[in-house]
C-alpha positions, 0 to 999 in steps of 0.5 A: 268461825264459831261452831254456831256459825259453822253449823248455820252454813249446813243446809237444814234437814227435815224432821219426820214425825214420830211414830205412834202405836197403831201407825203403819210402817212401809217395808221397801225393796230397793236392793235384793229381795229379802228371804221369805222366812226372815221377812215374815219374822221381821213383820211379826216383830213390828206387828207385835210391837204394835204397828201395822205393816205395808209391804212393797208389792214386789218385795219378793220379786227376784232382781234382774237389774235391768233399767225397766226394773230400776224404774219400777222399783223407784216408782214403788219406793216413792209410792211408800212416801206418797201413801198416807197410811205409811208413817215410817219406812224400813228397808226389807234387806240390803245387798245391791241395786239401790243406787240403780234407782237413784236416776229415777227418783224425784226429790220433791216426793220425799221433801213434801212427805218427810218420813223416817227411813231406816236401813243400812248396807246398800241402803247407805246410797239412798240415805246419802241421796235423801240428805243431799237431794231432798234435805231429809234426815234418815236413820242407819239401822236394821232392815226388816229381815234383821228383826226378831219379835222381842222388845228386849232385843237391843236392835229392836229396842233401839229401832223403836226408840229412835222412831218414837222419841225425838231426842233419846237420852241414851249414851249409845255404845257406852261400855261396848265401843272402844276409844282409840283416840280420846276426846269430845266433839259435836257435829252432824252425824253422817256416813254408813257403809264405807263402800257405799260412802266411797261410791258417792264421791263425785256424784250429786249426792256425795257425802257431806262431811263438813263439821261432821261426826263420820260413822262407817261400817264394813263387811266381808272385805279385807282390812286393806280394802277398808284402808283403801276406801279411807285413803280415797275419802282423804284424797277427795278432801272429805276427811279434812272437816271431820270432827270425829270418827266412829267405826261400827262393825268391821266384819273383816279378816280379824287377823289384820285387826292390829295392823289395820288400827296402825293404818287407821291411826297413821292415816288420821293422826293429823286430824286430831279428832276423837275416834271410836272402834267397835261401835255396835252398829252395822252387819253384826248384832246388835245393830243400833239405830243412829240418827244420820243428819242429826247433831250428836256429841261424840265422847271418847274416854280412856277406854270406852265412848258413846254417841248422844243426841244433841238435837231432836231427830224427829218433830216435837209434837206441839204442846196441848 
């Protein structure tokens, strides 16, 4: 099967419209409530960049994780896609609770109102659900509580580029990411937080890794936990069709790092795909914004590597 024939088997994903100066960005609260000071700092960063901000009406409400609250959070979440003022949506913070909303979400709400949705960590569950159930492209990137009022900040600059430019030409990760298996590959980028990726297995929104460039990041767990999650992905057959693997920030017990790389390379050695480590995305700084659901090229040279867009992640405005 040719690469073109393989890609034609994958379901088409909707492209949101690019963000324009003066547009409003919705800030949602699918997981924990963000810290007030950090939230205000992030809102200020977006406003200074030239955008309006619409906050979830319950963004500061502490979570109890009861079903009635899950239903209300889901209603508020869908409300951002139904609000005509809102042109893109960003998570307020990560934490826990996003998956609890999923039974109460209606796929058609998102399919009929495609908007860019950015976040990471716990928000990975919603990214995978939106891709599988609503056919929507999404963005792995910072939450609002990560943002600072500086367009020179790499995290902020990457976010704004991803939301405004259909196909940026940047070689993301070059001279930072570390190549551990050289090569080149083209595929649809998918993934996110490794724990949430694992939790999707067996659900209606299980991660689709067919012909994919798999990106994963993790935080605060021993390296053995990350290895265990990769073993599960492999046992479920979800590494079989992967074209390349990108490891973002692994905020783990660094004393195990060398040993972990041995585990990793042994686990995937027969896949014969390019692999990058230390890609600048995840729970550390910078957290570059990645176009999940969009076709990219992964390049791993002798020492470093990068990801580059191979298609538009956003709608291309019609020519005048």
